[in-house]
C-alpha positions as CSV (number, residue, x, y, z in Angstrom):
1,M,109.1,90.4,162.6
2,P,107.2,93.0,160.6
3,R,106.0,92.0,157.2
4,T,107.3,94.1,154.3
5,A,106.1,94.1,150.8
6,S,108.4,92.9,148.1
7,P,109.8,95.6,145.8
8,R,107.3,94.6,143.1
9,T,104.2,95.0,145.2
10,R,105.3,98.1,147.3
11,R,103.3,101.2,146.3
12,P,103.6,104.7,147.5
13,R,101.0,105.6,150.1
14,I,98.9,108.8,150.1
15,S,97.2,110.0,153.3
16,I,94.9,112.9,153.5
17,D,92.7,114.4,156.2
18,V,89.1,115.2,155.2
19,Q,86.1,116.7,156.8
20,P,83.7,114.1,158.4
21,E,81.0,115.1,155.9
22,L,83.3,114.4,152.9
23,R,84.2,111.0,154.4
24,R,80.6,110.2,154.8
25,R,79.8,111.1,151.2
26,L,82.8,109.0,150.0
27,R,81.5,106.0,151.9
28,V,78.0,106.5,150.6
29,A,79.2,106.9,147.0
30,A,81.5,103.9,147.2
31,A,78.7,101.8,148.7
32,K,76.3,102.9,145.9
33,C,78.8,101.7,143.3
34,D,79.4,98.5,145.3
35,V,83.2,99.1,145.7
36,S,85.5,99.9,148.6
37,V,86.3,103.5,149.4
38,R,89.9,102.8,148.3
39,E,88.6,101.6,144.9
40,Y,86.3,104.5,144.6
41,V,88.9,107.1,145.4
42,I,91.5,105.5,143.0
43,E,88.9,105.4,140.1
44,T,87.8,109.0,140.8
45,L,91.4,110.3,140.8
46,T,92.2,108.3,137.7
47,L,89.2,109.9,135.8
48,K,90.1,113.4,137.0
49,L,93.7,113.0,136.0
50,R,92.7,111.7,132.6
51,E,90.5,114.7,132.2
52,D,93.2,117.2,133.3
53,L,96.3,115.5,131.7
54,G,95.1,113.1,129.1
55,E,95.9,109.4,129.0
56,P,98.8,108.1,131.2
57,G,102.1,108.7,129.4
58,E,100.7,111.7,127.5
59,E,101.7,114.2,130.1
60,T,105.3,115.2,129.6
61,G,105.6,117.6,132.5
62,A,105.6,120.4,130.0
63,L,103.1,123.2,130.3
64,T,100.8,123.0,127.4
65,A,97.4,124.4,126.5
66,R,95.9,121.0,127.3
67,T,97.4,120.6,130.7
68,D,97.0,124.3,131.8
69,P,93.7,126.0,130.9
70,V,95.2,129.4,131.8
71,L,97.9,128.9,129.2
72,A,95.3,127.8,126.7
73,E,93.5,131.0,127.1
74,L,96.6,133.0,126.7
75,W,97.9,131.1,123.7
76,D,94.6,130.7,121.8
77,N,93.9,134.2,120.7
78,P,94.1,136.1,117.3
79,R,97.2,138.0,118.2
80,D,99.1,134.9,119.1
81,A,97.8,133.1,116.0
82,E,100.5,135.0,114.0
83,Y,103.1,132.7,115.4
84,D,101.2,129.6,114.2
85,R,101.3,130.9,110.6
86,R,105.1,131.1,110.6
C-alpha cells in the first residue's frame, strides 16, 4: 500500500529541468555550504523572493513600485509626483 503524507505534512512539489552544468554548479555550491541541494535551492529561492517581494505576507498580489521595477520607473518621476501632492 503506498505511503501518503498526512494533510499537515503534504507540501506542493516543484520539478524543473536544468542544464547539466547548472546542476553541477548547484551541487558544488550546496556542498560548499554543507547543505543538501534541496536546502540550498529553498534558501536561494527564499532570499530571491524576499529581495523581489519583501518579507512573506508583505506581497498582496497588487502591482506596486516595490514588486515591479518597471512600474517604479514609470511612477517615480517628476510629472507623476503631482499626484503625490494632492
